[in-house]
C-alpha atoms as a printed R data frame, in Angstrom:
    type eleno elety resid chain resno       x       y       z
1   ATOM     1    CA   MET     A     1 118.723  77.440 -27.713
2   ATOM     2    CA   SER     A     2 122.467  78.170 -27.432
3   ATOM     3    CA   HIS     A     3 124.163  79.058 -24.145
4   ATOM     4    CA   GLU     A     4 124.935  82.643 -25.307
5   ATOM     5    CA   HIS     A     5 121.484  83.194 -26.806
6   ATOM     6    CA   GLY     A     6 119.915  82.207 -23.484
7   ATOM     7    CA   MET     A     7 121.970  84.806 -21.601
8   ATOM     8    CA   ILE     A     8 121.135  87.526 -24.153
9   ATOM     9    CA   GLN     A     9 117.446  86.770 -23.783
10  ATOM    10    CA   TRP     A    10 117.726  87.013 -20.009
11  ATOM    11    CA   VAL     A    11 119.302  90.493 -20.250
12  ATOM    12    CA   GLN     A    12 116.630  91.602 -22.743
13  ATOM    13    CA   GLN     A    13 113.876  90.485 -20.369
14  ATOM    14    CA   GLN     A    14 115.319  92.639 -17.580
15  ATOM    15    CA   LEU     A    15 115.449  95.694 -19.877
16  ATOM    16    CA   GLU     A    16 112.075  95.187 -21.587
17  ATOM    17    CA   VAL     A    17 113.296  97.007 -24.707
18  ATOM    18    CA   THR     A    18 113.436  94.178 -27.256
19  ATOM    19    CA   SER     A    19 112.198  96.443 -30.055
20  ATOM    20    CA   LEU     A    20 115.314  98.639 -29.738
21  ATOM    21    CA   TRP     A    21 117.769  95.741 -29.581
22  ATOM    22    CA   THR     A    22 120.334  95.352 -32.402
23  ATOM    23    CA   LYS     A    23 123.251  93.052 -33.186
24  ATOM    24    CA   GLU     A    24 125.607  95.713 -31.824
25  ATOM    25    CA   HIS     A    25 123.870  95.449 -28.444
26  ATOM    26    CA   SER     A    26 124.207  91.657 -28.518
27  ATOM    27    CA   ASP     A    27 127.917  91.870 -29.323
28  ATOM    28    CA   LYS     A    28 128.642  94.339 -26.527
29  ATOM    29    CA   THR     A    29 126.544  92.389 -24.016
30  ATOM    30    CA   LEU     A    30 128.321  89.144 -24.914
31  ATOM    31    CA   THR     A    31 131.688  90.851 -24.467
32  ATOM    32    CA   PHE     A    32 130.666  91.574 -20.881
33  ATOM    33    CA   LEU     A    33 129.013  88.208 -20.203
34  ATOM    34    CA   ASN     A    34 131.932  86.149 -21.541
35  ATOM    35    CA   ASP     A    35 134.753  88.111 -19.871
36  ATOM    36    CA   PRO     A    36 135.015  87.379 -16.107
37  ATOM    37    CA   SER     A    37 137.289  90.410 -15.609
38  ATOM    38    CA   LEU     A    38 134.487  92.836 -16.576
39  ATOM    39    CA   LYS     A    39 132.388  93.667 -13.541
40  ATOM    40    CA   SER     A    40 129.516  95.871 -14.744
41  ATOM    41    CA   LEU     A    41 127.196  96.521 -17.697
42  ATOM    42    CA   PHE     A    42 124.912  99.556 -18.058
43  ATOM    43    CA   ALA     A    43 121.950 100.220 -20.338
44  ATOM    44    CA   THR     A    44 119.759 103.280 -20.856
45  ATOM    45    CA   VAL     A    45 117.165 104.402 -23.392
46  ATOM    46    CA   ASP     A    46 117.921 107.795 -24.918
47  ATOM    47    CA   HIS     A    47 114.639 109.509 -25.832
48  ATOM    48    CA   GLY     A    48 116.529 112.341 -27.528
49  ATOM    49    CA   THR     A    49 114.436 115.102 -25.997
50  ATOM    50    CA   SER     A    50 116.072 118.279 -24.794
51  ATOM    51    CA   GLN     A    51 114.669 120.254 -21.874
52  ATOM    52    CA   ASP     A    52 112.682 122.510 -24.208
53  ATOM    53    CA   GLY     A    53 111.246 119.473 -26.047
54  ATOM    54    CA   SER     A    54 113.009 120.229 -29.317
55  ATOM    55    CA   GLY     A    55 115.038 117.011 -29.690
56  ATOM    56    CA   TYR     A    56 118.601 116.649 -30.972
57  ATOM    57    CA   GLY     A    57 119.579 116.839 -34.613
58  ATOM    58    CA   THR     A    58 118.497 114.203 -37.097
59  ATOM    59    CA   GLU     A    59 119.296 111.019 -35.134
60  ATOM    60    CA   GLU     A    60 116.557 108.450 -34.652
61  ATOM    61    CA   TYR     A    61 115.059 108.151 -31.184
62  ATOM    62    CA   PRO     A    62 114.440 106.408 -28.898
63  ATOM    63    CA   LYS     A    63 117.613 104.332 -28.992
64  ATOM    64    CA   LEU     A    64 119.234 101.895 -26.607
65  ATOM    65    CA   ILE     A    65 122.725 102.641 -25.301
66  ATOM    66    CA   ILE     A    66 124.815  99.912 -23.658
67  ATOM    67    CA   SER     A    67 128.194 100.487 -22.007
68  ATOM    68    CA   ILE     A    68 130.671  98.347 -20.063
69  ATOM    69    CA   ASN     A    69 132.194  99.287 -16.684
70  ATOM    70    CA   TYR     A    70 131.060 102.947 -16.913
71  ATOM    71    CA   PRO     A    71 127.475 104.283 -17.038
72  ATOM    72    CA   PRO     A    72 126.422 106.275 -20.119
73  ATOM    73    CA   THR     A    73 126.933 110.032 -20.013
74  ATOM    74    CA   PRO     A    74 123.890 111.743 -18.429
75  ATOM    75    CA   SER     A    75 121.662 113.900 -20.645
76  ATOM    76    CA   PRO     A    76 118.064 115.224 -20.402
77  ATOM    77    CA   GLY     A    77 116.823 112.466 -22.728
78  ATOM    78    CA   ARG     A    78 118.170 109.658 -20.555
79  ATOM    79    CA   ILE     A    79 115.939 109.152 -17.527
80  ATOM    80    CA   HIS     A    80 116.815 105.716 -16.135
81  ATOM    81    CA   VAL     A    81 119.853 103.474 -16.253
82  ATOM    82    CA   HIS     A    82 119.818  99.694 -15.750
83  ATOM    83    CA   TYR     A    83 122.872  98.081 -14.204
84  ATOM    84    CA   PHE     A    84 124.206  94.508 -14.139
85  ATOM    85    CA   VAL     A    85 127.014  93.757 -11.673
86  ATOM    86    CA   ARG     A    86 128.976  90.599 -10.906
87  ATOM    87    CA   SER     A    87 131.945  89.682  -8.743
88  ATOM    88    CA   GLU     A    88 135.190  89.771 -10.693
89  ATOM    89    CA   GLY     A    89 136.108  86.314 -11.941
90  ATOM    90    CA   ASP     A    90 132.568  84.860 -11.938
91  ATOM    91    CA   LEU     A    91 131.856  82.689 -14.988
92  ATOM    92    CA   LEU     A    92 128.315  83.163 -16.286
93  ATOM    93    CA   THR     A    93 126.087  80.622 -18.021
94  ATOM    94    CA   SER     A    94 122.442  80.601 -19.030
95  ATOM    95    CA   GLU     A    95 121.807  78.350 -15.992
96  ATOM    96    CA   ASN     A    96 123.472  80.533 -13.323
97  ATOM    97    CA   ILE     A    97 123.091  84.082 -14.718
98  ATOM    98    CA   ASP     A    98 119.994  84.753 -12.603
99  ATOM    99    CA   GLU     A    99 121.979  83.996  -9.427
100 ATOM   100    CA   MET     A   100 125.376  85.410 -10.352
101 ATOM   101    CA   LEU     A   101 124.314  88.818 -11.724
102 ATOM   102    CA   ILE     A   102 122.923  91.622  -9.560
103 ATOM   103    CA   CYS     A   103 120.652  93.859 -11.609
104 ATOM   104    CA   GLY     A   104 118.524  96.911 -10.970
105 ATOM   105    CA   LYS     A   105 117.414 100.299 -12.235
106 ATOM   106    CA   THR     A   106 118.112 103.805 -10.967
107 ATOM   107    CA   VAL     A   107 117.337 107.365 -12.011
108 ATOM   108    CA   MET     A   108 119.941 109.102 -14.140
109 ATOM   109    CA   LYS     A   109 120.277 112.791 -13.303
110 ATOM   110    CA   GLN     A   110 122.702 115.284 -14.783
111 ATOM   111    CA   THR     A   111 124.163 117.309 -11.933
112 ATOM   112    CA   ALA     A   112 126.982 119.822 -11.709
113 ATOM   113    CA   ALA     A   113 129.156 117.052 -10.264
114 ATOM   114    CA   SER     A   114 128.473 114.704 -13.209
115 ATOM   115    CA   VAL     A   115 129.218 117.462 -15.752
116 ATOM   116    CA   LEU     A   116 132.411 118.271 -13.844
117 ATOM   117    CA   LYS     A   117 133.532 114.657 -14.130
118 ATOM   118    CA   ILE     A   118 132.863 114.629 -17.869
119 ATOM   119    CA   MET     A   119 134.822 117.865 -18.367
120 ATOM   120    CA   GLU     A   120 137.805 116.595 -16.362
121 ATOM   121    CA   ASN     A   121 137.919 113.050 -17.713
122 ATOM   122    CA   GLU     A   122 136.950 113.594 -21.345
123 ATOM   123    CA   PHE     A   123 137.064 117.218 -22.508
124 ATOM   124    CA   TYR     A   124 140.389 118.060 -20.846
125 ATOM   125    CA   SER     A   125 142.329 115.142 -22.319
126 ATOM   126    CA   ASP     A   126 140.717 115.554 -25.766
127 ATOM   127    CA   ILE     A   127 141.906 119.167 -25.981
128 ATOM   128    CA   PHE     A   128 144.864 119.869 -23.725
129 ATOM   129    CA   LEU     A   129 146.632 116.512 -24.005
130 ATOM   130    CA   SER     A   130 146.084 116.230 -27.751
131 ATOM   131    CA   ARG     A   131 148.994 116.789 -30.133
132 ATOM   132    CA   GLU     A   132 146.612 117.864 -32.868
133 ATOM   133    CA   TRP     A   133 145.875 121.219 -31.173
134 ATOM   134    CA   SER     A   134 148.439 123.995 -31.472
135 ATOM   135    CA   ARG     A   135 149.900 125.640 -28.356
136 ATOM   136    CA   SER     A   136 148.239 128.956 -29.204
137 ATOM   137    CA   SER     A   137 144.823 127.283 -29.535
138 ATOM   138    CA   LYS     A   138 145.276 125.527 -26.200
139 ATOM   139    CA   GLN     A   139 146.255 128.805 -24.521
140 ATOM   140    CA   GLU     A   140 143.223 130.565 -25.954
141 ATOM   141    CA   LEU     A   141 140.908 127.820 -24.696
142 ATOM   142    CA   SER     A   142 142.669 127.444 -21.360
143 ATOM   143    CA   GLY     A   143 141.391 130.678 -19.835
144 ATOM   144    CA   LEU     A   144 137.806 129.962 -20.869
145 ATOM   145    CA   TYR     A   145 138.053 126.362 -19.676
146 ATOM   146    CA   HIS     A   146 139.357 127.256 -16.209
147 ATOM   147    CA   ARG     A   147 136.833 130.072 -15.700
148 ATOM   148    CA   PHE     A   148 134.017 127.689 -16.530
149 ATOM   149    CA   MET     A   149 135.483 124.893 -14.399
150 ATOM   150    CA   ALA     A   150 135.929 127.210 -11.405
151 ATOM   151    CA   SER     A   151 132.248 128.146 -11.561
152 ATOM   152    CA   LEU     A   152 131.166 124.544 -12.194
153 ATOM   153    CA   ARG     A   153 133.234 123.155  -9.309
154 ATOM   154    CA   GLU     A   154 131.824 125.824  -6.996
155 ATOM   155    CA   THR     A   155 128.262 124.799  -7.923
156 ATOM   156    CA   ALA     A   156 129.081 121.098  -7.503
157 ATOM   157    CA   ASN     A   157 130.539 121.671  -4.050
158 ATOM   158    CA   GLU     A   158 127.631 123.875  -2.980
159 ATOM   159    CA   GLU     A   159 125.444 120.790  -3.495
160 ATOM   160    CA   ARG     A   160 127.605 119.119  -0.822
161 ATOM   161    CA   GLY     A   161 127.565 122.179   1.444
162 ATOM   162    CA   LYS     A   162 131.324 122.728   1.203
163 ATOM   163    CA   THR     A   163 133.583 125.462  -0.132
164 ATOM   164    CA   ILE     A   164 136.423 124.071  -2.253
165 ATOM   165    CA   LEU     A   165 138.948 126.445  -3.810
166 ATOM   166    CA   TYR     A   166 139.459 125.732  -7.498
167 ATOM   167    CA   LEU     A   167 142.965 124.785  -8.647
168 ATOM   168    CA   PRO     A   168 143.807 125.007 -12.370
169 ATOM   169    CA   PHE     A   169 145.900 121.851 -12.264
170 ATOM   170    CA   HIS     A   170 144.818 118.515 -13.731
171 ATOM   171    CA   GLY     A   171 146.395 115.959 -11.407
172 ATOM   172    CA   ASP     A   172 150.158 116.516 -11.215
173 ATOM   173    CA   GLU     A   173 150.405 117.575 -14.792
174 ATOM   174    CA   ASP     A   174 149.934 121.326 -15.089
175 ATOM   175    CA   ILE     A   175 151.930 122.303 -12.032
176 ATOM   176    CA   ASP     A   176 154.937 120.492 -13.517
177 ATOM   177    CA   HIS     A   177 154.705 122.748 -16.565
178 ATOM   178    CA   VAL     A   178 155.127 125.890 -14.458
179 ATOM   179    CA   ASP     A   179 158.745 126.925 -14.147
180 ATOM   180    CA   LEU     A   180 158.819 128.647 -10.750
181 ATOM   181    CA   GLN     A   181 162.176 130.240 -11.484
182 ATOM   182    CA   ASN     A   182 161.186 131.696 -14.844
183 ATOM   183    CA   PHE     A   183 157.434 132.233 -14.399
184 ATOM   184    CA   HIS     A   184 157.701 135.848 -15.620
185 ATOM   185    CA   THR     A   185 158.449 134.569 -19.120
186 ATOM   186    CA   ASP     A   186 154.980 132.988 -19.280
187 ATOM   187    CA   ARG     A   187 152.416 135.742 -18.821
188 ATOM   188    CA   ASP     A   188 149.642 133.347 -19.835
189 ATOM   189    CA   VAL     A   189 150.275 131.282 -16.702
190 ATOM   190    CA   VAL     A   190 150.314 134.373 -14.484
191 ATOM   191    CA   GLN     A   191 147.069 135.728 -15.961
192 ATOM   192    CA   GLN     A   192 145.411 132.345 -15.556
193 ATOM   193    CA   LEU     A   193 146.452 132.135 -11.904
194 ATOM   194    CA   GLU     A   194 145.300 135.710 -11.295
195 ATOM   195    CA   SER     A   195 141.822 134.814 -12.548
196 ATOM   196    CA   VAL     A   196 141.843 131.861 -10.129
197 ATOM   197    CA   ALA     A   197 142.887 134.135  -7.247
198 ATOM   198    CA   ILE     A   198 140.038 136.542  -8.106
199 ATOM   199    CA   HIS     A   199 137.641 133.600  -7.950
200 ATOM   200    CA   TRP     A   200 139.035 132.596  -4.532
201 ATOM   201    CA   ILE     A   201 138.537 136.134  -3.220
202 ATOM   202    CA   ARG     A   202 134.910 136.166  -4.352
203 ATOM   203    CA   GLN     A   203 134.290 132.696  -2.909
204 ATOM   204    CA   ILE     A   204 135.793 133.510   0.494
205 ATOM   205    CA   LYS     A   205 134.004 136.846   0.777
206 ATOM   206    CA   GLY     A   206 130.755 135.070  -0.042
207 ATOM   207    CA   VAL     A   207 131.315 132.583   2.790
208 ATOM   208    CA   LEU     A   208 132.294 135.304   5.283
209 ATOM   209    CA   ASN     A   209 129.168 137.308   4.460
210 ATOM   210    CA   SER     A   210 126.790 134.341   4.328
211 ATOM   211    CA   HIS     A   211 125.760 134.523   8.014
212 ATOM   212    CA   GLU     A   212 124.731 138.166   7.565
213 ATOM   213    CA   HIS     A   213 122.188 137.108   4.950
214 ATOM   214    CA   ASN     A   214 120.854 134.172   6.970
215 ATOM   215    CA   ILE     A   215 117.881 136.120   8.290
216 ATOM   216    CA   GLY     A   216 115.919 132.902   8.749
217 ATOM   217    CA   LEU     A   217 117.961 132.093  11.886
218 ATOM   218    CA   ASP     A   218 116.041 134.801  13.770
219 ATOM   219    CA   HIS     A   219 112.854 132.804  13.317
220 ATOM   220    CA   GLN     A   220 114.303 129.365  14.086
221 ATOM   221    CA   GLY     A   221 115.117 127.539  17.276
222 ATOM   222    CA   PRO     A   222 118.522 127.149  18.956
223 ATOM   223    CA   MET     A   223 119.064 123.662  17.489
224 ATOM   224    CA   GLU     A   224 118.746 124.990  13.933
225 ATOM   225    CA   GLU     A   225 121.158 127.768  14.835
226 ATOM   226    CA   LEU     A   226 123.571 125.243  16.341
227 ATOM   227    CA   ARG     A   227 123.523 123.193  13.116
228 ATOM   228    CA   PHE     A   228 124.198 126.355  11.112
229 ATOM   229    CA   TRP     A   229 127.226 127.312  13.210
230 ATOM   230    CA   GLU     A   230 128.595 123.746  13.206
231 ATOM   231    CA   MET     A   231 128.452 123.647   9.406
232 ATOM   232    CA   ARG     A   232 129.947 127.142   9.202
233 ATOM   233    CA   TYR     A   233 132.809 126.207  11.510
234 ATOM   234    CA   GLU     A   234 133.567 123.068   9.495
235 ATOM   235    CA   ASP     A   235 133.521 125.056   6.239
236 ATOM   236    CA   LEU     A   236 135.811 127.825   7.552
237 ATOM   237    CA   VAL     A   237 138.304 125.335   8.984
238 ATOM   238    CA   GLY     A   238 138.287 123.537   5.629
239 ATOM   239    CA   ILE     A   239 139.058 126.769   3.770
240 ATOM   240    CA   THR     A   240 141.933 127.518   6.180
241 ATOM   241    CA   ALA     A   241 143.407 124.087   5.484
242 ATOM   242    CA   GLN     A   242 143.160 124.670   1.733
243 ATOM   243    CA   LEU     A   243 144.833 128.093   1.971
244 ATOM   244    CA   SER     A   244 147.733 126.391   3.780
245 ATOM   245    CA   SER     A   245 148.031 123.584   1.228
246 ATOM   246    CA   GLN     A   246 151.083 123.202  -0.998
247 ATOM   247    CA   GLU     A   247 149.055 123.772  -4.170
248 ATOM   248    CA   VAL     A   248 147.537 127.070  -3.039
249 ATOM   249    CA   LEU     A   249 150.837 128.296  -1.575
250 ATOM   250    CA   GLN     A   250 152.524 127.483  -4.884
251 ATOM   251    CA   VAL     A   251 149.964 129.572  -6.782
252 ATOM   252    CA   LEU     A   252 150.463 132.474  -4.351
253 ATOM   253    CA   SER     A   253 154.244 132.125  -4.652
254 ATOM   254    CA   ILE     A   254 154.094 132.443  -8.438
255 ATOM   255    CA   LEU     A   255 151.809 135.474  -8.191
256 ATOM   256    CA   GLU     A   256 153.931 137.068  -5.481
257 ATOM   257    CA   ASN     A   257 157.050 136.770  -7.627
258 ATOM   258    CA   ALA     A   258 155.053 138.279 -10.487
259 ATOM   259    CA   LYS     A   259 154.161 141.198  -8.170
260 ATOM   260    CA   SER     A   260 150.468 140.492  -8.615
261 ATOM   261    CA   LYS     A   261 148.094 142.752  -6.717
262 ATOM   262    CA   TYR     A   262 145.842 139.804  -5.827
263 ATOM   263    CA   VAL     A   263 148.203 138.107  -3.355
264 ATOM   264    CA   ARG     A   264 147.597 140.566  -0.501
265 ATOM   265    CA   PRO     A   265 143.767 140.294  -0.556
266 ATOM   266    CA   VAL     A   266 143.969 136.471  -0.459
267 ATOM   267    CA   LYS     A   267 146.363 136.530   2.505
268 ATOM   268    CA   ALA     A   268 144.226 139.128   4.292
269 ATOM   269    CA   LEU     A   269 141.139 136.983   3.821
270 ATOM   270    CA   ALA     A   270 143.048 133.977   5.218
271 ATOM   271    CA   GLY     A   271 143.413 135.887   8.496
272 ATOM   272    CA   THR     A   272 139.747 136.902   8.451
273 ATOM   273    CA   ILE     A   273 138.748 133.267   7.880
274 ATOM   274    CA   GLN     A   274 140.715 132.195  10.968
275 ATOM   275    CA   GLU     A   275 138.952 134.855  13.046
276 ATOM   276    CA   GLY     A   276 135.601 133.730  11.643
277 ATOM   277    CA   SER     A   277 136.296 130.095  12.526
278 ATOM   278    CA   LYS     A   278 137.093 131.116  16.133
279 ATOM   279    CA   ALA     A   279 133.811 133.046  16.331
280 ATOM   280    CA   ALA     A   280 131.925 130.063  14.906
281 ATOM   281    CA   ALA     A   281 133.621 127.737  17.412
282 ATOM   282    CA   ASN     A   282 132.503 129.991  20.287
283 ATOM   283    CA   SER     A   283 128.926 130.021  18.980
284 ATOM   284    CA   VAL     A   284 128.950 126.207  18.782
285 ATOM   285    CA   LYS     A   285 130.408 125.944  22.301
286 ATOM   286    CA   PHE     A   286 127.665 128.017  23.942
287 ATOM   287    CA   LEU     A   287 124.766 126.743  21.818
288 ATOM   288    CA   LYS     A   288 125.688 123.163  22.747
289 ATOM   289    CA   LEU     A   289 124.791 124.030  26.346
290 ATOM   290    CA   LEU     A   290 121.189 124.367  25.182
291 ATOM   291    CA   ARG     A   291 121.061 121.008  23.385
292 ATOM   292    CA   ASP     A   292 119.911 118.840  26.314
293 ATOM   293    CA   PRO     A   293 117.314 121.317  27.664
294 ATOM   294    CA   CYS     A   294 115.906 121.814  24.149
295 ATOM   295    CA   ASN     A   295 115.693 118.069  23.543
296 ATOM   296    CA   GLU     A   296 113.904 117.682  26.864
297 ATOM   297    CA   LEU     A   297 111.427 120.446  25.990
298 ATOM   298    CA   SER     A   298 110.708 118.906  22.608
299 ATOM   299    CA   LEU     A   299 109.462 115.728  24.303
300 ATOM   300    CA   LEU     A   300 106.973 117.547  26.572
301 ATOM   301    CA   LYS     A   301 103.353 118.403  25.902
302 ATOM   302    CA   PRO     A   302 102.446 122.112  26.243
303 ATOM   303    CA   SER     A   303 100.585 121.379  29.475
304 ATOM   304    CA   GLU     A   304 103.729 119.786  30.983
305 ATOM   305    CA   ILE     A   305 106.095 122.682  30.371
306 ATOM   306    CA   GLN     A   306 105.017 124.605  33.476
307 ATOM   307    CA   SER     A   307 106.076 121.674  35.684
308 ATOM   308    CA   ILE     A   308 109.749 122.077  34.806
309 ATOM   309    CA   MET     A   309 109.821 125.869  35.031
310 ATOM   310    CA   PRO     A   310 111.763 127.245  38.055
């Protein structure tokens, strides 16, 4: 048995999908195994089943997908992903592969955050950085893209419990294309930024009104209420910092010079956010006074409570 064949067999044994293995998989796996600069290999079985059970097109499933350095794109038909990781520079042989490679399996789940990454890293460059698309086509797609991305980013950040204001700039690129002195000649830019400002207004109002809809606090203890106000304070302070950032101020500057009606509501909400963060800070300050007594009570049996009552 050759040195390379032995390593391929070892990888196949970890995956337990020999029936799906092809020469293409062997070639890609050997590329990883023989190149010490490559640090990770990923493999997943695509069952090709959509969420409604209908499948995808005419492709044959299941099929094995192997990728180097980056995991395969998540999809409903891909449930698990196997990973093989080594320290950069490690030389692998059929004798040491079991010791030099770390391998395992994890669940692959398509979340808003993973879709967001795909849109930013793949879709954006394929469309907006391509020379094959005309300027008019890019402008037509731009509004739709940024509206979708604003909603998607909001959902992704809700999963983390944070409010992040969407900015229609991809790295340093888009903002460099905006001529601050002659913005009024590009109404497409102004309209795009106005739609972003409208999204900010809705986001901020939603955060400001969220405590009014948190009826469950009335039926919870002071520690749950303290956690709520701590998270609220952190979120409001974070929004204030974003509204003071160079990127947001630049958007507002462009809209202000364009005499947009959406600048005033954003600035007014910035003041309301600061007031809300002060109120949240006060709530945290006073609720913290109850932390030690509540922790003490939680450790007592019902029959022992009377002994500590004044």
